[in-house]
C-alpha positions as CSV (number, residue, x, y, z in Angstrom):
1,M,52.2,101.1,53.1
2,D,54.1,99.2,55.7
3,K,53.5,100.5,59.2
4,D,57.0,99.5,60.3
5,K,58.7,101.6,57.7
6,P,58.8,105.4,57.7
7,P,57.0,107.1,54.8
8,R,59.0,107.8,51.7
9,I,60.0,111.4,51.0
10,E,58.3,111.1,47.5
11,D,55.1,110.0,49.2
12,I,55.2,113.0,51.6
13,E,55.9,115.4,48.8
14,A,53.1,114.0,46.7
15,A,50.6,114.3,49.6
16,A,51.8,117.9,50.3
17,A,51.3,118.8,46.6
18,R,47.8,117.4,46.6
19,D,46.9,119.2,49.8
20,G,48.4,122.4,48.5
21,I,46.4,122.2,45.3
22,H,43.2,121.4,47.2
23,L,43.7,124.4,49.5
24,A,44.5,126.7,46.6
25,K,41.3,125.7,44.8
26,E,39.3,126.0,48.1
27,R,40.7,129.5,48.8
28,A,40.8,130.9,45.3
29,P,37.4,132.6,45.4
30,F,38.4,134.5,48.6
31,V,41.7,135.6,47.2
32,L,40.0,136.8,44.0
33,E,37.4,138.7,46.1
34,G,40.1,140.3,48.2
35,T,42.1,141.2,45.1
36,R,39.0,142.9,43.5
37,F,38.3,144.8,46.8
38,L,41.9,146.1,46.9
39,H,41.8,147.1,43.3
40,D,38.5,149.0,43.7
41,A,39.9,150.7,46.8
42,A,43.0,151.8,45.0
43,R,40.9,153.2,42.2
44,R,38.7,155.1,44.7
45,N,41.8,156.5,46.4
46,E,43.3,157.6,43.1
47,R,40.0,159.3,42.2
48,L,39.8,161.1,45.6
49,I,43.4,162.2,45.3
50,A,42.8,163.7,41.9
51,E,39.6,165.5,43.1
52,T,41.5,166.8,46.2
53,E,44.4,168.1,44.2
54,G,42.1,169.8,41.8
55,A,40.2,171.5,44.7
56,D,43.4,173.1,46.0
57,E,43.6,175.4,43.0
58,P,41.6,178.6,42.9
């Protein structure tokens, strides 16, 4: 690449896409772990709500 010329938009877009894919692969395990945590928490909440609603009845 010539240092006197500005980078081409296509080169910038390609570099951004490569970086984005790299970051996505790097962070995917954390996203998956967070998703599992939220899913488990939602199931626990649903179970607690069901138990609480049943306890209100005589």
